[in-house]
MOPAC internal coordinates of N, CA, C and O (Angstrom, degrees):
PM7 1SCF
backbone

  N    0.0000 0     0.00 0     0.00 0    0    0    0
  C    1.4683 1     0.00 0     0.00 0    1    0    0
  C    1.5519 1   107.19 1     0.00 0    2    1    0
  O    1.2310 1   120.04 1   -48.94 1    3    2    1
  N    1.3268 1   117.53 1   131.06 1    3    2    1
  C    1.4408 1   123.01 1   178.92 1    5    3    2
  C    1.5284 1   108.52 1   -83.41 1    6    5    3
  O    1.2310 1   120.56 1   -48.98 1    7    6    5
  N    1.3572 1   116.53 1   131.02 1    7    6    5
  C    1.4401 1   121.31 1   176.43 1    9    7    6
  C    1.5426 1   107.99 1   -94.12 1   10    9    7
  O    1.2310 1   120.92 1   -53.45 1   11   10    9
  N    1.3246 1   115.84 1   126.55 1   11   10    9
  C    1.4713 1   120.20 1   179.56 1   13   11   10
  C    1.5438 1   107.80 1  -103.89 1   14   13   11
  O    1.2310 1   121.70 1   -26.19 1   15   14   13
  N    1.3397 1   114.35 1   153.81 1   15   14   13
  C    1.4613 1   117.09 1   178.42 1   17   15   14
  C    1.5052 1   114.14 1   -58.90 1   18   17   15
  O    1.2310 1   120.82 1   149.24 1   19   18   17
  N    1.3325 1   116.04 1   -30.76 1   19   18   17
  C    1.4610 1   119.21 1  -178.56 1   21   19   18
  C    1.5108 1   112.17 1  -171.38 1   22   21   19
  O    1.2310 1   120.49 1     0.71 1   23   22   21
  N    1.3455 1   116.66 1  -179.29 1   23   22   21
  C    1.4696 1   124.04 1   177.81 1   25   23   22
  C    1.4780 1   108.35 1  -123.59 1   26   25   23
  O    1.2310 1   120.36 1   -48.36 1   27   26   25
  N    1.2767 1   116.91 1   131.64 1   27   26   25
  C    1.4542 1   125.14 1   174.51 1   29   27   26
  C    1.5135 1   107.57 1  -103.35 1   30   29   27
  O    1.2310 1   120.73 1   -53.32 1   31   30   29
  N    1.2915 1   116.20 1   126.68 1   31   30   29
  C    1.5060 1   122.93 1   172.25 1   33   31   30
  C    1.5245 1   105.39 1  -110.96 1   34   33   31
  O    1.2310 1   119.52 1   -68.75 1   35   34   33
  N    1.2833 1   118.52 1   111.25 1   35   34   33
  C    1.4605 1   124.40 1  -173.65 1   37   35   34
  C    1.5350 1   108.67 1   -98.38 1   38   37   35
  O    1.2310 1   120.11 1   -66.12 1   39   38   37
  N    1.3296 1   117.40 1   113.88 1   39   38   37
  C    1.4897 1   125.19 1   176.85 1   41   39   38
  C    1.5115 1   110.64 1  -110.88 1   42   41   39
  O    1.2310 1   120.40 1   -54.87 1   43   42   41
  N    1.3199 1   116.85 1   125.13 1   43   42   41
  C    1.4519 1   119.89 1   172.11 1   45   43   42
  C    1.5317 1   108.03 1  -140.45 1   46   45   43
  O    1.2310 1   121.63 1    -5.65 1   47   46   45
  N    1.3069 1   114.49 1   174.35 1   47   46   45
  C    1.4616 1   121.39 1   179.86 1   49   47   46
  C    1.4888 1   109.80 1   112.39 1   50   49   47
  O    1.2310 1   122.19 1    15.54 1   51   50   49
  N    1.3353 1   113.42 1  -164.46 1   51   50   49
  C    1.4932 1   118.03 1  -173.93 1   53   51   50
  C    1.4782 1   114.43 1  -124.44 1   54   53   51
  O    1.2310 1   118.13 1  -177.80 1   55   54   53
  N    1.3510 1   121.17 1     2.20 1   55   54   53
  C    1.4270 1   122.23 1  -168.87 1   57   55   54
  C    1.5224 1   110.16 1  -110.70 1   58   57   55
  O    1.2310 1   119.86 1   -36.72 1   59   58   57
  N    1.2722 1   117.87 1   143.28 1   59   58   57
  C    1.5198 1   124.23 1  -179.81 1   61   59   58
  C    1.4984 1   110.12 1   -56.87 1   62   61   59
  O    1.2310 1   117.91 1   138.93 1   63   62   61
  N    1.3353 1   121.58 1   -41.07 1   63   62   61
  C    1.4650 1   118.78 1  -176.51 1   65   63   62
  C    1.5646 1   112.60 1   -60.89 1   66   65   63
  O    1.2310 1   119.76 1   155.22 1   67   66   65
  N    1.2860 1   118.07 1   -24.78 1   67   66   65
  C    1.4732 1   120.71 1   179.66 1   69   67   66
  C    1.5330 1   111.87 1   -65.50 1   70   69   67
  O    1.2310 1   121.23 1   137.55 1   71   70   69
  N    1.3288 1   115.25 1   -42.45 1   71   70   69
  C    1.4747 1   119.78 1   178.19 1   73   71   70
  C    1.5068 1   109.23 1   -74.46 1   74   73   71
  O    1.2310 1   118.98 1   144.95 1   75   74   73
  N    1.3440 1   119.55 1   -35.05 1   75   74   73
  C    1.4560 1   119.95 1   175.87 1   77   75   74
  C    1.5110 1   109.27 1   -63.92 1   78   77   75
  O    1.2310 1   118.99 1   142.91 1   79   78   77
  N    1.2930 1   119.52 1   -37.09 1   79   78   77
  C    1.4547 1   121.26 1   177.69 1   81   79   78
  C    1.5307 1   110.72 1   -64.37 1   82   81   79
  O    1.2310 1   119.60 1   141.90 1   83   82   81
  N    1.3410 1   118.37 1   -38.10 1   83   82   81
  C    1.4319 1   121.71 1   174.90 1   85   83   82
  C    1.5095 1   112.07 1   -60.17 1   86   85   83
  O    1.2310 1   119.65 1   136.79 1   87   86   85
  N    1.3190 1   118.28 1   -43.21 1   87   86   85
  C    1.4815 1   122.32 1   176.78 1   89   87   86
  C    1.5143 1   112.28 1   -63.97 1   90   89   87
  O    1.2310 1   122.09 1   137.26 1   91   90   89
  N    1.3084 1   113.60 1   -42.74 1   91   90   89
  C    1.4910 1   120.74 1   178.46 1   93   91   90
  C    1.5506 1   107.74 1   -61.99 1   94   93   91
  O    1.2310 1   120.07 1   135.02 1   95   94   93
  N    1.3403 1   117.46 1   -44.98 1   95   94   93
  C    1.4484 1   118.51 1  -179.72 1   97   95   94
  C    1.5101 1   112.24 1   -63.17 1   98   97   95
  O    1.2310 1   119.40 1   146.00 1   99   98   97
  N    1.2850 1   118.75 1   -34.00 1   99   98   97
  C    1.4588 1   123.76 1   175.99 1  101   99   98
  C    1.5624 1   110.56 1   -63.13 1  102  101   99
  O    1.2310 1   121.97 1   135.88 1  103  102  101
  N    1.3390 1   113.83 1   -44.12 1  103  102  101
  C    1.4539 1   117.82 1   175.78 1  105  103  102
  C    1.4937 1   112.88 1   -58.34 1  106  105  103
  O    1.2310 1   122.02 1   131.55 1  107  106  105
  N    1.3642 1   113.74 1   -48.45 1  107  106  105
  C    1.4997 1   119.20 1  -178.43 1  109  107  106
  C    1.5133 1   112.11 1   -66.81 1  110  109  107
  O    1.2310 1   119.58 1   142.27 1  111  110  109
  N    1.2720 1   118.41 1   -37.73 1  111  110  109
  C    1.4706 1   121.62 1   177.30 1  113  111  110
  C    1.5544 1   108.22 1   -68.19 1  114  113  111
  O    1.2310 1   120.32 1   138.98 1  115  114  113
  N    1.3052 1   116.99 1   -41.02 1  115  114  113
  C    1.4640 1   117.68 1  -176.57 1  117  115  114
  C    1.5620 1   110.61 1   -63.94 1  118  117  115
  O    1.2310 1   120.39 1   147.66 1  119  118  117
  N    1.3300 1   116.86 1   -32.34 1  119  118  117
  C    1.4991 1   119.52 1   179.41 1  121  119  118
  C    1.5026 1   110.60 1   -60.06 1  122  121  119
  O    1.2310 1   119.72 1   140.76 1  123  122  121
  N    1.3507 1   118.13 1   -39.24 1  123  122  121
  C    1.4508 1   122.39 1  -178.14 1  125  123  122
  C    1.4771 1   116.87 1   -95.50 1  126  125  123
  O    1.2310 1   120.66 1   157.79 1  127  126  125
  N    1.3079 1   116.35 1   -22.21 1  127  126  125
  C    1.5092 1   122.63 1  -176.65 1  129  127  126
  C    1.4961 1   107.54 1  -128.99 1  130  129  127
  O    1.2310 1   118.65 1  -111.03 1  131  130  129
  N    1.2989 1   120.18 1    68.97 1  131  130  129
  C    1.4569 1   123.20 1  -172.21 1  133  131  130
  C    1.5482 1   117.13 1   -68.67 1  134  133  131
  O    1.2310 1   122.49 1   160.23 1  135  134  133
  N    1.2863 1   112.83 1   -19.77 1  135  134  133
  C    1.5219 1   114.98 1  -178.52 1  137  135  134
  C    1.5155 1   112.10 1  -105.08 1  138  137  135
  O    1.2310 1   118.64 1  -174.52 1  139  138  137
  N    1.2682 1   120.20 1     5.48 1  139  138  137
  C    1.4756 1   124.01 1  -176.54 1  141  139  138
  C    1.5567 1   110.65 1   -88.04 1  142  141  139
  O    1.2310 1   121.64 1   -49.74 1  143  142  141
  N    1.3595 1   114.46 1   130.26 1  143  142  141
  C    1.4674 1   120.90 1   169.71 1  145  143  142
  C    1.5222 1   111.18 1   -60.83 1  146  145  143
  O    1.2310 1   120.68 1   -37.16 1  147  146  145
  N    1.2790 1   116.30 1   142.84 1  147  146  145
  C    1.4942 1   120.62 1  -179.91 1  149  147  146
  C    1.5345 1   108.83 1  -136.61 1  150  149  147
  O    1.2310 1   123.79 1   -34.63 1  151  150  149
  N    1.3404 1   110.33 1   145.37 1  151  150  149
  C    1.4431 1   117.03 1   171.34 1  153  151  150
  C    1.5428 1   109.96 1  -132.29 1  154  153  151
  O    1.2310 1   121.03 1   -49.69 1  155  154  153
  N    1.2518 1   115.63 1   130.31 1  155  154  153
  C    1.4821 1   122.73 1   172.11 1  157  155  154
  C    1.5210 1   106.57 1   -97.54 1  158  157  155
  O    1.2310 1   120.88 1   -72.49 1  159  158  157
  N    1.3324 1   115.92 1   107.51 1  159  158  157
  C    1.4671 1   119.72 1  -175.25 1  161  159  158
  C    1.5396 1   106.23 1  -102.33 1  162  161  159
  O    1.2310 1   121.94 1   -59.42 1  163  162  161
  N    1.3386 1   113.90 1   120.58 1  163  162  161
  C    1.4885 1   120.68 1  -173.86 1  165  163  162
  C    1.5277 1   109.72 1  -108.98 1  166  165  163
  O    1.2310 1   121.84 1   -54.46 1  167  166  165
  N    1.3017 1   114.08 1   125.54 1  167  166  165
  C    1.4775 1   121.71 1  -176.38 1  169  167  166
  C    1.4612 1   112.71 1  -132.39 1  170  169  167
  O    1.2310 1   118.57 1   -28.54 1  171  170  169
  N    1.2819 1   120.34 1   151.46 1  171  170  169
  C    1.4493 1   123.33 1  -179.70 1  173  171  170
  C    1.5614 1   114.29 1    81.57 1  174  173  171
  O    1.2310 1   118.59 1    13.22 1  175  174  173
  N    1.2525 1   120.30 1  -166.78 1  175  174  173
  C    1.4817 1   122.81 1  -176.71 1  177  175  174
  C    1.5391 1   112.11 1   -56.29 1  178  177  175
  O    1.2310 1   118.48 1   159.96 1  179  178  177
  N    1.3390 1   120.50 1   -20.04 1  179  178  177
  C    1.4358 1   122.11 1   178.41 1  181  179  178
  C    1.5084 1   114.37 1   -60.41 1  182  181  179
  O    1.2310 1   120.03 1   160.53 1  183  182  181
  N    1.3545 1   117.54 1   -19.47 1  183  182  181
  C    1.4639 1   119.74 1   176.73 1  185  183  182
  C    1.5294 1   110.73 1   -61.46 1  186  185  183
  O    1.2310 1   118.71 1   158.33 1  187  186  185
  N    1.3248 1   120.06 1   -21.67 1  187  186  185
  C    1.4404 1   119.66 1   176.97 1  189  187  186
  C    1.4623 1   113.25 1   -58.67 1  190  189  187
  O    1.2310 1   121.12 1   149.04 1  191  190  189
  N    1.3867 1   115.45 1   -30.96 1  191  190  189
  C    1.4849 1   118.15 1  -177.90 1  193  191  190
  C    1.5226 1   113.07 1   -75.89 1  194  193  191
  O    1.2310 1   120.44 1   176.15 1  195  194  193
  N    1.3496 1   116.77 1    -3.85 1  195  194  193
  C    1.4831 1   121.71 1   174.91 1  197  195  194
  C    1.5447 1   111.96 1   -90.16 1  198  197  195
  O    1.2310 1   120.20 1  -178.61 1  199  198  197
  N    1.3075 1   117.23 1     1.39 1  199  198  197
  C    1.4653 1   120.30 1  -179.74 1  201  199  198
  C    1.5698 1   111.45 1   -79.98 1  202  201  199
  O    1.2310 1   122.12 1   -29.19 1  203  202  201
  N    1.2834 1   113.54 1   150.81 1  203  202  201
  C    1.4900 1   118.82 1   172.16 1  205  203  202
  C    1.4796 1   108.00 1   -60.49 1  206  205  203
  O    1.2310 1   120.78 1   -46.76 1  207  206  205
  N    1.3437 1   116.12 1   133.24 1  207  206  205
  C    1.4932 1   121.66 1   179.55 1  209  207  206
  C    1.5353 1   113.49 1    88.66 1  210  209  207
  O    1.2310 1   120.81 1   179.55 1  211  210  209
  N    1.2474 1   116.06 1    -0.45 1  211  210  209
  C    1.5020 1   119.70 1   177.21 1  213  211  210
  C    1.5047 1   110.86 1   -66.87 1  214  213  211
  O    1.2310 1   120.10 1   -16.79 1  215  214  213
  N    1.3085 1   117.41 1   163.21 1  215  214  213
  C    1.4902 1   120.35 1   177.34 1  217  215  214
  C    1.5190 1   112.86 1   -63.48 1  218  217  215
  O    1.2310 1   121.38 1   156.29 1  219  218  217
  N    1.2821 1   114.97 1   -23.71 1  219  218  217
  C    1.5338 1   116.88 1  -176.12 1  221  219  218
  C    1.5686 1   110.34 1   -97.54 1  222  221  219
  O    1.2310 1   120.07 1  -178.90 1  223  222  221
  N    1.3366 1   117.47 1     1.10 1  223  222  221
  C    1.4966 1   115.72 1  -178.42 1  225  223  222
  C    1.4843 1   115.39 1   -54.11 1  226  225  223
  O    1.2310 1   118.38 1   135.00 1  227  226  225
  N    1.2998 1   120.69 1   -45.00 1  227  226  225
  C    1.4609 1   121.46 1  -178.66 1  229  227  226
  C    1.5385 1   111.38 1   -65.74 1  230  229  227
  O    1.2310 1   120.20 1   141.86 1  231  230  229
  N    1.3464 1   117.23 1   -38.14 1  231  230  229
  C    1.4729 1   121.11 1  -178.18 1  233  231  230
  C    1.5432 1   107.29 1   -70.24 1  234  233  231
  O    1.2310 1   119.67 1   136.33 1  235  234  233
  N    1.3414 1   118.23 1   -43.67 1  235  234  233
  C    1.4452 1   120.24 1  -176.28 1  237  235  234
  C    1.5593 1   107.25 1   -67.26 1  238  237  235
  O    1.2310 1   119.77 1   137.45 1  239  238  237
  N    1.2924 1   118.05 1   -42.55 1  239  238  237
  C    1.4610 1   121.62 1  -175.42 1  241  239  238
  C    1.5640 1   110.58 1   -64.29 1  242  241  239
  O    1.2310 1   120.84 1   136.24 1  243  242  241
  N    1.3638 1   116.01 1   -43.76 1  243  242  241
  C    1.4731 1   116.49 1  -179.31 1  245  243  242
  C    1.5625 1   113.77 1   -86.14 1  246  245  243
  O    1.2310 1   120.50 1   136.40 1  247  246  245
  N    1.2893 1   116.65 1   -43.60 1  247  246  245
  C    1.4830 1   117.22 1  -176.52 1  249  247  246
  C    1.5100 1   114.60 1   -64.56 1  250  249  247
  O    1.2310 1   120.88 1   137.01 1  251  250  249
  N    1.3210 1   115.91 1   -42.99 1  251  250  249
  C    1.4754 1   115.50 1  -176.66 1  253  251  250
  C    1.5190 1   112.09 1   -69.46 1  254  253  251
  O    1.2310 1   120.04 1   151.51 1  255  254  253
  N    1.2661 1   117.54 1   -28.49 1  255  254  253
  C    1.5051 1   118.48 1   179.13 1  257  255  254
  C    1.5668 1   110.19 1   -77.04 1  258  257  255
  O    1.2310 1   119.78 1   164.14 1  259  258  257
  N    1.2832 1   118.03 1   -15.86 1  259  258  257
  C    1.5063 1   122.09 1  -177.73 1  261  259  258
  C    1.4626 1   111.26 1   -94.74 1  262  261  259
  O    1.2310 1   117.57 1  -173.75 1  263  262  261
  N    1.3373 1   122.24 1     6.25 1  263  262  261
  C    1.4310 1   123.03 1  -175.15 1  265  263  262
  C    1.5110 1   113.59 1   -81.09 1  266  265  263
  O    1.2310 1   118.84 1   175.57 1  267  266  265
  N    1.2854 1   119.81 1    -4.43 1  267  266  265
  C    1.4243 1   119.18 1   176.26 1  269  267  266
  C    1.5000 1   113.65 1   123.93 1  270  269  267
  O    1.2310 1   120.43 1    -1.17 1  271  270  269
  N    1.3107 1   116.79 1   178.83 1  271  270  269
  C    1.4760 1   120.60 1  -176.30 1  273  271  270
  C    1.5540 1   116.70 1   -69.95 1  274  273  271
  O    1.2310 1   121.72 1   156.23 1  275  274  273
  N    1.3334 1   114.32 1   -23.77 1  275  274  273
  C    1.4141 1   120.42 1   179.20 1  277  275  274
  C    1.5443 1   111.42 1   -84.54 1  278  277  275
  O    1.2310 1   119.52 1   -50.88 1  279  278  277
  N    1.2869 1   118.51 1   129.12 1  279  278  277
  C    1.4489 1   123.89 1  -172.31 1  281  279  278
  C    1.5668 1   112.55 1   -60.15 1  282  281  279
  O    1.2310 1   121.00 1   -43.93 1  283  282  281
  N    1.3156 1   115.70 1   136.07 1  283  282  281
  C    1.4512 1   122.14 1   169.13 1  285  283  282
  C    1.5318 1   105.00 1  -113.78 1  286  285  283
  O    1.2310 1   120.63 1   -67.24 1  287  286  285
  N    1.2876 1   116.40 1   112.76 1  287  286  285
  C    1.4735 1   118.82 1   179.31 1  289  287  286
  C    1.5318 1   110.57 1   -91.71 1  290  289  287
  O    1.2310 1   122.20 1   -36.65 1  291  290  289
  N    1.3152 1   113.39 1   143.35 1  291  290  289
  C    1.4798 1   119.42 1   175.46 1  293  291  290
  C    1.5091 1   105.41 1  -110.02 1  294  293  291
  O    1.2310 1   120.19 1   -55.09 1  295  294  293
  N    1.3218 1   117.24 1   124.91 1  295  294  293
  C    1.4465 1   122.91 1  -175.80 1  297  295  294
  C    1.4530 1   111.02 1  -120.81 1  298  297  295
  O    1.2310 1   120.70 1   -42.72 1  299  298  297
  N    1.3330 1   116.26 1   137.28 1  299  298  297
  C    1.4946 1   122.80 1   179.99 1  301  299  298
  C    1.5043 1   109.57 1  -115.25 1  302  301  299
  O    1.2310 1   121.08 1   -40.92 1  303  302  301
  N    1.3234 1   115.54 1   139.08 1  303  302  301
  C    1.4521 1   121.90 1   179.88 1  305  303  302
  C    1.5336 1   111.28 1   -80.14 1  306  305  303
  O    1.2310 1   120.32 1   -59.45 1  307  306  305
  N    1.3147 1   117.00 1   120.55 1  307  306  305
  C    1.4920 1   122.33 1   178.55 1  309  307  306
  C    1.4762 1   111.62 1   -58.66 1  310  309  307
  O    1.2310 1   119.49 1   137.27 1  311  310  309
  N    1.3011 1   118.57 1   -42.73 1  311  310  309
  C    1.4579 1   121.64 1   179.29 1  313  311  310
  C    1.5034 1   111.82 1   -58.42 1  314  313  311
  O    1.2310 1   121.38 1   135.29 1  315  314  313
  N    1.3709 1   114.96 1   -44.71 1  315  314  313
  C    1.4805 1   117.42 1   178.73 1  317  315  314
  C    1.5819 1   110.82 1   -68.24 1  318  317  315
  O    1.2310 1   120.83 1   143.86 1  319  318  317
  N    1.3158 1   116.03 1   -36.14 1  319  318  317
  C    1.4512 1   117.66 1   179.27 1  321  319  318
  C    1.5466 1   110.76 1   -63.62 1  322  321  319
  O    1.2310 1   122.28 1   137.23 1  323  322  321
  N    1.3091 1   113.24 1   -42.77 1  323  322  321
  C    1.4910 1   118.28 1   179.26 1  325  323  322
  C    1.5365 1   109.17 1   -61.70 1  326  325  323
  O    1.2310 1   119.54 1   139.04 1  327  326  325
  N    1.3411 1   118.48 1   -40.96 1  327  326  325
  C    1.4108 1   122.68 1  -178.82 1  329  327  326
  C    1.4890 1   113.94 1   -60.71 1  330  329  327
  O    1.2310 1   119.82 1   145.22 1  331  330  329
  N    1.3158 1   117.96 1   -34.78 1  331  330  329
  C    1.5259 1   121.06 1  -178.27 1  333  331  330
  C    1.4795 1   113.12 1  -105.99 1  334  333  331
  O    1.2310 1   119.56 1  -176.62 1  335  334  333
  N    1.3689 1   118.45 1     3.38 1  335  334  333
  C    1.3967 1   120.90 1   176.05 1  337  335  334
  C    1.5597 1   119.19 1    81.38 1  338  337  335
  O    1.2310 1   121.24 1  -152.94 1  339  338  337
  N    1.3227 1   115.23 1    27.06 1  339  338  337
  C    1.4440 1   120.28 1   178.49 1  341  339  338
  C    1.5006 1   108.97 1   -98.50 1  342  341  339
  O    1.2310 1   121.92 1   -51.02 1  343  342  341
  N    1.3209 1   113.92 1   128.98 1  343  342  341
  C    1.5080 1   117.25 1   179.19 1  345  343  342
  C    1.5193 1   109.97 1   -98.99 1  346  345  343
  O    1.2310 1   120.63 1   -26.78 1  347  346  345
  N    1.3782 1   116.40 1   153.22 1  347  346  345
  C    1.5015 1   118.87 1  -175.41 1  349  347  346
  C    1.5387 1   113.15 1   -57.42 1  350  349  347
  O    1.2310 1   119.72 1   146.34 1  351  350  349
  N    1.2905 1   118.14 1   -33.66 1  351  350  349
  C    1.4402 1   119.32 1   179.60 1  353  351  350
  C    1.5158 1   114.88 1   -72.38 1  354  353  351
  O    1.2310 1   120.95 1   175.63 1  355  354  353
  N    1.3044 1   115.78 1    -4.37 1  355  354  353
  C    1.4848 1   122.42 1   179.38 1  357  355  354
  C    1.6105 1   111.22 1   -93.88 1  358  357  355
  O    1.2310 1   121.84 1   169.52 1  359  358  357
  N    1.3284 1   114.08 1   -10.48 1  359  358  357
  C    1.4561 1   119.38 1  -177.75 1  361  359  358
  C    1.5007 1   113.12 1   -77.65 1  362  361  359
  O    1.2310 1   121.63 1   -25.53 1  363  362  361
  N    1.3235 1   114.48 1   154.47 1  363  362  361
  C    1.5163 1   118.72 1   174.27 1  365  363  362
  C    1.4938 1   110.95 1   -58.49 1  366  365  363
  O    1.2310 1   121.48 1   -31.29 1  367  366  365
  N    1.3138 1   114.77 1   148.71 1  367  366  365
  C    1.4254 1   120.10 1   178.19 1  369  367  366
  C    1.5555 1   112.78 1   -57.01 1  370  369  367
  O    1.2310 1   119.12 1   -51.13 1  371  370  369
  N    1.2640 1   119.29 1   128.87 1  371  370  369
  C    1.4530 1   119.80 1   179.15 1  373  371  370
  C    1.4983 1   114.61 1   102.87 1  374  373  371
  O    1.2310 1   119.71 1   164.33 1  375  374  373
  N    1.3528 1   118.16 1   -15.67 1  375  374  373
  C    1.3963 1   120.51 1  -179.78 1  377  375  374
  C    1.5800 1   110.02 1   -74.45 1  378  377  375
  O    1.2310 1   119.29 1   -48.29 1  379  378  377
  N    1.2443 1   118.97 1   131.71 1  379  378  377
  C    1.4551 1   123.06 1  -177.96 1  381  379  378
  C    1.5014 1   109.15 1  -102.03 1  382  381  379
  O    1.2310 1   120.63 1   -46.08 1  383  382  381
  N    1.3192 1   116.41 1   133.92 1  383  382  381
  C    1.4772 1   122.75 1  -178.19 1  385  383  382
  C    1.5354 1   107.93 1   -97.71 1  386  385  383
  O    1.2310 1   120.75 1   -51.44 1  387  386  385
  N    1.3285 1   116.17 1   128.56 1  387  386  385
  C    1.4858 1   120.25 1   174.59 1  389  387  386
  C    1.5445 1   105.72 1  -113.32 1  390  389  387
  O    1.2310 1   120.40 1   -32.73 1  391  390  389
  N    1.3107 1   116.84 1   147.27 1  391  390  389
  C    1.4765 1   119.30 1  -177.64 1  393  391  390
  C    1.4888 1   114.85 1   -55.46 1  394  393  391
  O    1.2310 1   120.82 1   130.13 1  395  394  393
  N    1.3225 1   116.03 1   -49.87 1  395  394  393
  C    1.4564 1   121.96 1  -179.62 1  397  395  394
  C    1.5339 1   110.74 1  -140.92 1  398  397  395
  O    1.2310 1   120.33 1   -59.62 1  399  398  397
  N    1.3387 1   116.97 1   120.38 1  399  398  397
  C    1.4685 1   119.15 1  -179.50 1  401  399  398
  C    1.4873 1   111.62 1   -56.28 1  402  401  399
  O    1.2310 1   119.55 1   135.62 1  403  402  401
  N    1.3214 1   118.46 1   -44.38 1  403  402  401
  C    1.4091 1   121.38 1  -174.91 1  405  403  402
  C    1.5553 1   112.84 1   -61.81 1  406  405  403
  O    1.2310 1   120.32 1   141.91 1  407  406  405
  N    1.3042 1   117.00 1   -38.09 1  407  406  405
  C    1.4059 1   120.41 1   175.22 1  409  407  406
  C    1.5282 1   113.02 1   -71.01 1  410  409  407
  O    1.2310 1   119.69 1   139.66 1  411  410  409
  N    1.2607 1   118.20 1   -40.34 1  411  410  409
  C    1.4990 1   122.99 1   174.53 1  413  411  410
  C    1.5502 1   108.96 1   -57.55 1  414  413  411
  O    1.2310 1   121.57 1   127.68 1  415  414  413
  N    1.2950 1   114.60 1   -52.32 1  415  414  413
  C    1.4873 1   120.34 1  -176.58 1  417  415  414
  C    1.5323 1   110.42 1   -58.92 1  418  417  415
  O    1.2310 1   120.66 1   134.75 1  419  418  417
  N    1.3549 1   116.35 1   -45.25 1  419  418  417
  C    1.4479 1   120.78 1   177.78 1  421  419  418
  C    1.5458 1   111.54 1   -61.62 1  422  421  419
  O    1.2310 1   120.17 1   135.45 1  423  422  421
  N    1.3090 1   117.28 1   -44.55 1  423  422  421
  C    1.4561 1   120.07 1  -178.40 1  425  423  422
  C    1.4507 1   111.02 1   -62.67 1  426  425  423
  O    1.2310 1   119.21 1   134.94 1  427  426  425
  N    1.3708 1   119.12 1   -45.06 1  427  426  425
  C    1.4253 1   122.43 1  -179.56 1  429  427  426
  C    1.4968 1   111.37 1   -62.66 1  430  429  427
  O    1.2310 1   119.96 1   136.80 1  431  430  429
  N    1.3124 1   117.68 1   -43.20 1  431  430  429
  C    1.4812 1   122.27 1  -179.50 1  433  431  430
  C    1.5337 1   109.28 1   -64.58 1  434  433  431
  O    1.2310 1   120.24 1   139.36 1  435  434  433
  N    1.3383 1   117.15 1   -40.64 1  435  434  433
  C    1.5185 1   118.56 1   175.44 1  437  435  434
  C    1.5099 1   110.88 1   -63.27 1  438  437  435
  O    1.2310 1   119.21 1   154.09 1  439  438  437
  N    1.3311 1   119.12 1   -25.91 1  439  438  437
  C    1.5126 1   124.57 1   176.22 1  441  439  438
  C    1.4568 1   111.97 1   -83.04 1  442  441  439
  O    1.2310 1   118.62 1   178.26 1  443  442  441
  N    1.3417 1   120.24 1    -1.74 1  443  442  441
  C    1.4830 1   121.12 1   177.14 1  445  443  442
  C    1.5050 1   116.20 1   100.97 1  446  445  443
  O    1.2310 1   119.40 1  -174.73 1  447  446  445
  N    1.3031 1   118.75 1     5.27 1  447  446  445
  C    1.4635 1   121.53 1   179.39 1  449  447  446
  C    1.5575 1   106.97 1   -71.21 1  450  449  447
  O    1.2310 1   122.02 1   -32.16 1  451  450  449
  N    1.3251 1   113.74 1   147.84 1  451  450  449
  C    1.4849 1   120.87 1   174.83 1  453  451  450
  C    1.5281 1   109.10 1   -82.76 1  454  453  451
  O    1.2310 1   118.12 1   -34.81 1  455  454  453
  N    1.3391 1   121.19 1   145.19 1  455  454  453
  C    1.4202 1   124.49 1  -172.44 1  457  455  454
  C    1.5465 1   107.82 1  -122.93 1  458  457  455
  O    1.2310 1   121.39 1   -48.93 1  459  458  457
  N    1.3543 1   114.95 1   131.07 1  459  458  457
  C    1.4346 1   121.19 1   173.56 1  461  459  458
  C    1.5291 1   107.98 1  -132.25 1  462  461  459
  O    1.2310 1   120.50 1   -57.88 1  463  462  461
  N    1.2944 1   116.64 1   122.12 1  463  462  461
  C    1.4952 1   120.41 1   172.68 1  465  463  462
  C    1.4971 1   107.71 1   -85.25 1  466  465  463
  O    1.2310 1   120.38 1   -53.79 1  467  466  465
  N    1.3154 1   116.88 1   126.21 1  467  466  465
  C    1.4426 1   120.85 1  -179.07 1  469  467  466
  C    1.5303 1   110.69 1   -99.66 1  470  469  467
  O    1.2310 1   120.10 1   180.00 1  471  470  469

C-alpha cells in the first residue's frame, strides 16, 4: 500500500448536499485512514456554506472536530469568495483561505497528495 502525504476532498458547486457529501467522505476516509492528513477544499458557490450563520455551521462545527486526532483542514477558495461576495472575516472559525483552489489542488497533487472530487 502506498502512503500519501494527505487526502484532498474537493467540493464545488452551489448546493448544500455537495458540502455535506464532503464531510461524509471525510468521516468515511477517517475510519479507514485514521492517521492521514485531510483537507476539504471548497470552491465555487459552496463557499457560502462556510460562513458563520450558514445552514451547515452546526454540522461543520461538530462533525469536523469529531474526525479524530489528525487535523482535517477546511479550505475556502478566495477567488470563489470574491465572486459571491464573501469576506474572510465572515467565515467560520478555523476555515483557511487559499488564493486559488485550483492552484492549491495542483500543488498538493504534485506533492503526492491523493485527490477525490466529491
